[in-house]
C-alpha positions in Angstrom: 0.0 0.0 0.0 1.3 3.5 -0.9 1.5 5.9 2.0 2.1 9.6 2.4 0.3 10.7 -0.8 0.4 14.3 0.4 2.6 16.7 2.4 2.5 15.6 6.1 2.4 19.2 7.2 -0.2 21.0 5.0 -1.8 18.2 3.1 -0.9 19.3 -0.4 -1.1 16.4 -2.9 2.3 15.0 -4.0 1.2 15.4 -7.6 1.4 19.1 -7.1 4.8 19.2 -5.3 8.4 19.1 -6.6 9.9 15.6 -6.9 13.6 15.9 -6.2 14.9 12.4 -5.5 13.9 8.8 -5.5 15.3 5.9 -3.5 14.8 2.3 -4.8 15.1 -0.8 -2.6 13.1 -3.3 -4.8 16.0 -5.8 -5.2 17.1 -5.5 -1.6 13.9 -5.1 0.4 15.4 -6.7 3.5 17.4 -3.5 4.0 14.4 -1.2 4.5 10.8 -1.1 5.7 9.8 0.2 2.3 10.4 -0.9 -1.3 11.0 2.7 -2.4 10.2 6.3 -1.7 10.2 9.7 -3.4 11.6 12.9 -1.8 9.4 16.0 -2.4 9.5 19.7 -1.6 6.0 21.0 -0.9 5.1 24.0 -3.0 2.7 25.2 -0.4 4.7 25.1 2.9 8.2 24.3 1.7 8.5 21.1 3.8 10.9 18.4 2.6 9.6 14.9 3.0 9.5 11.4 1.6 6.2 10.5 0.0 4.6 7.7 -2.1 6.2 5.2 0.3 5.5 1.6 -0.6 5.9 0.0 2.9 6.5 -3.7 3.3 6.3 -3.6 7.1 5.3 -0.7 9.4 8.0 1.7 10.7 7.2 0.6 14.3 7.8 -3.0 13.4 11.0 -2.2 11.6 12.4 -0.2 14.5 11.4 -2.8 17.1 13.0 -5.6 15.1 16.0 -4.1 13.3 17.1 -1.1 15.5 20.8 -0.4 15.1 20.7 1.8 18.2 20.3 -1.0 20.7 23.8 -2.5 21.0 25.7 -2.1 24.2 28.6 -0.5 22.3 26.2 2.1 20.9 24.7 3.0 24.2 28.0 3.1 26.0 29.9 4.7 23.1 28.0 8.0 22.7 28.6 9.6 26.0 30.1 12.8 24.4 27.0 13.2 22.2 24.6 12.9 25.1 26.7 15.0 27.5 26.6 17.9 25.0 22.8 17.6 24.9 22.6 17.5 28.7 24.8 20.6 28.9 22.6 22.5 26.5 19.5 21.7 28.5 21.1 22.5 31.8 22.4 25.8 30.5 18.9 26.9 29.5 16.7 25.3 32.1 18.0 26.3 35.5 15.3 24.6 37.6 16.3 21.0 38.5 13.0 20.2 40.2 11.3 19.2 36.9 9.8 16.2 35.3 11.3 14.9 32.1 10.1 12.5 29.4 12.6 11.3 26.7 10.8 10.0 23.7 13.0 7.5 21.8 15.5 7.4 24.7 17.6 4.5 23.3 19.5 3.1 26.3 18.7 6.1 28.6 22.2 7.8 28.5 20.8 11.3 28.2 18.5 10.8 31.1 21.4 9.3 33.0 23.4 12.6 32.6 20.4 14.6 33.7 20.2 12.3 36.8 23.8 13.0 37.6 23.1 16.8 37.3 20.4 16.5 39.9 17.2 16.0 37.8 15.7 12.9 39.3 12.2 12.8 38.0 12.9 11.2 34.6 11.1 8.7 32.4 11.9 7.2 29.0 9.8 6.0 26.1 11.4 3.5 23.7 10.3 1.0 21.2 13.3 -1.3 21.5 12.8 -3.8 24.3 16.6 -4.4 24.5 17.2 -0.6 25.1 14.5 -0.5 27.8 16.2 -3.4 29.6 19.6 -1.7 29.2 18.4 1.6 30.7 17.0 -0.2 33.7 20.0 -2.4 34.3 22.8 0.1 33.5 21.3 3.3 35.0 18.2 2.3 37.0 16.0 4.4 34.7 12.4 3.3 34.0 11.4 3.2 30.4 8.0 2.5 28.8 8.4 -0.1 26.0 6.2 1.4 23.3 6.0 3.9 20.5 4.7 7.5 20.9 0.9 7.3 21.4 0.8 3.5 21.5 -1.6 1.6 23.6 0.9 0.9 26.4 2.2 4.5 26.3 -1.4 5.9 26.7 -2.2 3.5 29.4 0.9 4.3 31.4 0.9 8.0 31.0 -2.8 8.9 30.7 -3.1 12.7 31.2 0.3 13.0 32.9 2.2 16.2 32.1 5.9 17.0 32.0 8.1 20.1 32.3 10.4 18.9 29.5 9.9 16.4 26.6 12.9 15.4 24.6 13.0 14.0 21.1 16.5 13.3 20.0 16.9 11.7 16.6 13.2 11.0 16.5 11.3 13.5 14.4 13.1 12.6 11.2 11.7 9.0 11.5 8.1 9.7 12.3 5.3 9.2 9.8 2.8 11.5 11.3 4.8 14.4 12.7 1.8 16.7 13.3 0.3 14.1 15.5 3.6 13.7 17.3 4.0 17.4 18.1 0.3 17.6 19.1 0.9 14.8 21.6 3.9 16.5 23.1 2.0 19.8 23.4 -0.8 18.0 25.2 1.6 16.4 27.7 3.6 19.5 28.5 2.8 22.0 31.3 2.2 25.6 30.5 5.7 27.1 29.9 7.0 23.6 29.5 9.9 22.8 27.1 10.3 20.7 24.0 13.8 19.7 23.0 14.4 18.4 19.5 17.5 17.2 17.7 17.4 16.3 14.0 19.8 16.0 11.0 20.4 19.5 9.6 20.0 19.8 5.8 22.2 22.9 5.9 25.1 20.7 7.0 24.6 17.8 4.6 27.0 19.2 2.1 30.0 19.2 4.5 30.9 15.6 3.7 31.0 13.8 0.3 28.7 10.8 0.3 26.5 8.9 -2.1 23.1 10.3 -1.3 23.3 8.6 2.1 21.4 11.4 3.9 18.4 9.9 2.1 18.7 6.9 4.4 16.5 3.8 5.0 15.0 5.4 8.1 14.8 9.2 7.5 11.5 10.4 5.9 11.5 14.0 7.1 14.2 16.6 6.4 14.7 19.7 8.4 16.8 22.9 8.7 16.3 25.3 11.6 14.0 27.4 9.4 11.6 24.5 8.6 11.8 23.0 12.0 10.9 26.3 13.8 8.1 26.9 11.3 6.6 23.6 12.2 7.0 23.8 16.0 5.8 27.4 16.2 2.5 26.4 14.7 1.7 24.6 18.0 2.3 27.7 20.2 6.0 27.1 20.9 8.7 29.8 20.8 12.4 29.1 20.2 14.5 29.6 23.4 17.9 28.2 22.3 19.6 26.3 19.5 22.9 24.8 18.5 24.1 23.7 15.1 26.5 20.7 15.5 28.9 20.2 12.5 30.3 17.0 14.0 27.0 15.2 13.9 25.5 17.4 11.1 22.5 18.1 13.3 20.5 21.0 14.7 19.5 21.0 18.4 16.6 23.3 19.4 14.8 24.1 22.7 11.3 25.5 22.3 9.1 26.7 25.2 5.4 26.5 25.2 3.6 29.8 25.1 6.9 31.7 24.7 5.8 35.1 23.6 9.4 36.4 23.0 11.0 33.7 20.8 14.7 33.8 19.9 15.4 35.4 16.5 17.8 33.7 14.1 19.3 33.8 10.7 19.9 30.5 8.9 20.2 29.0 5.4 17.1 28.1 3.4 16.3 24.4 3.7 15.0 24.0 0.1 18.2 25.5 -1.4 20.4 23.4 0.9 18.7 20.1 -0.1 19.0 20.9 -3.8 22.7 21.8 -3.3 23.3 18.5 -1.5 21.8 16.5 -4.3 23.9 18.4 -6.9 27.1 17.6 -4.9 26.0 14.0 -4.7 25.4 13.9 -8.4 29.0 15.1 -9.0 30.4 12.6 -6.5 28.4 9.8 -8.1 30.0 10.7 -11.5 33.5 10.6 -10.0 32.8 7.2 -8.5 31.4 5.9 -11.9 34.6 7.1 -13.5 36.7 5.1 -11.0 34.8 2.0 -11.8 34.8 2.4 -15.6 37.9 0.1 -16.0 36.0 -2.7 -14.3 32.6 -2.2 -16.0 32.9 -5.4 -18.1 34.4 -7.6 -15.4 33.0 -9.9 -12.7 33.6 -8.6 -9.2 33.1 -9.7 -5.6 31.1 -7.1 -3.6 31.9 -6.6 0.1 29.0 -4.8 1.7 25.3 -5.6 1.1 23.9 -2.4 2.6 22.5 0.9 1.3 25.7 1.9 -0.5 25.4 -1.1 -2.8 21.7 -0.3 -3.3 22.6 3.1 -4.5 25.5 1.9 -6.7 23.0 -0.4 -8.4 20.3 2.3 -8.6 22.7 4.8 -10.2 24.1 2.2 -12.6 27.6 2.6 -11.3 27.7 -1.2 -11.3 25.3 -3.6 -12.9 23.8 -6.8 -11.4 25.7 -8.7 -14.1 29.0 -7.5 -12.7 28.4 -9.2 -9.4 29.9 -12.7 -8.9 29.1 -12.8 -5.2 28.1 -10.5 -2.3 29.6 -10.9 1.2 28.9 -9.0 4.4 30.1 -9.3 8.0 26.6 -8.5 9.4 25.2 -11.9 10.5 21.6 -10.5 10.0 22.2 -10.4 6.3 23.7 -13.9 5.8 21.4 -16.1 3.7 19.3 -13.3 2.5 19.0 -12.6 -1.2 19.9 -9.4 -3.0 20.4 -8.7 -6.7 19.8 -12.4 -7.5 22.7 -13.4 -5.2 22.6 -15.0 -1.7 24.6 -12.9 0.8 27.5 -14.9 2.2 30.1 -14.7 4.8 33.5 -13.1 3.8 35.1 -16.4 4.4 33.9 -17.7 1.0 36.4 -15.4 -0.6 39.1 -17.8 0.4 37.8 -20.4 -2.1 40.3 -19.6 -4.9 38.3 -16.7 -6.2 40.5 -14.3 -8.1 37.9 -11.6 -9.0 38.5 -8.1 -7.7 36.8 -7.1 -4.4 34.8 -3.9 -4.5 34.2 -2.4 -1.1 30.6 -1.1 -1.1 30.9 0.9 2.1 32.2 4.4 2.8 32.3 4.5 6.5 33.8 1.0 6.9 36.2 1.1 4.0 39.4 1.1 6.1 38.3 -1.6 8.4 37.3 -3.9 5.5 40.7 -3.4 3.9 42.3 -4.5 7.1 40.0 -7.5 7.3 40.9 -8.5 3.7 44.6 -8.3 4.6 44.2 -10.3 7.8 42.5 -13.0 5.8 45.5 -13.2 3.5 43.4 -12.5 0.4 45.4 -11.5 -2.7 42.5 -10.2 -4.8 42.7 -6.7 -6.2 40.7 -4.2 -4.1 38.5 -1.6 -5.8 38.2 1.5 -3.7 35.5 4.0 -4.7 35.5 6.3 -1.7 39.2 7.1 -1.1 
């Protein structure tokens, strides 16, 4: 079934909006909750969103089963990130006698830092059962195992209100964002605060990548201008913000019924997303030029994820080029993509002389080291370095 046939903010039909990008997962549907989606800019309100989404499973089911944010290494390895968020909140909310709800709290690390600072009345809401258990075991923090507005969430919270609601890395994932902000407004006291962090489209162009900001999970795209435009519709005024180039994100704190909102100057989100796509187009052309020498050869592909999906979609490589696909992720092994069964890297030891193309940007160096440690003599094709 096709979902999001109109702008999720103002309701303008997709047919009347500007189509700027399309993502295709038809031959690797195990990677994503959807088969494909189209990125639009709404001509009415300017919002940037994914529409005409052909879901194979619901987003809630996908996040509960396949969350990449529930490993112990993730929850223990992002202290700096959460400490920065905690510091921003503490710098702007001086009263520590407040109640806090963290929506999509992962393993509860941000709430833990608020605890350390003296804010004790904290609660999490998280769809991953493993993260809920981690937060309780590691930090002693209670977390409701449900999605925003779910049956368990509503039963547990009822009409309970909070002084601060946090949504870090959440709003870009949510299908019905108007409903989500409405829910938060309902559960905040007068003069309560809403803290949001999302990827910032004005920072997408800082790093070369192959359209990876249009990820499997992100279906809403914000700059400070579009985010403030959305939140202010619900009676909130901006109190503080911080643009983080390291994480390419924008952090904002809005107060309910704030009649003197903070003024700001920032880039235009629509221009920024078009600039990003243009840079990706150029980067894709350079990658295609690197692969040109191998275009008629058989290759082994190391990496079955979204980078390979984009290399196929953009015809950098063809399915006919692929001799085999390997991946170190055990969740992928045995699944089928591009007419090949995904196998363990160990199969490359079987006297296979075809070049190995590394279909990963972030893990390129570690894969090179793994190839060397395995004693493989195959030529390595590097597209991203």
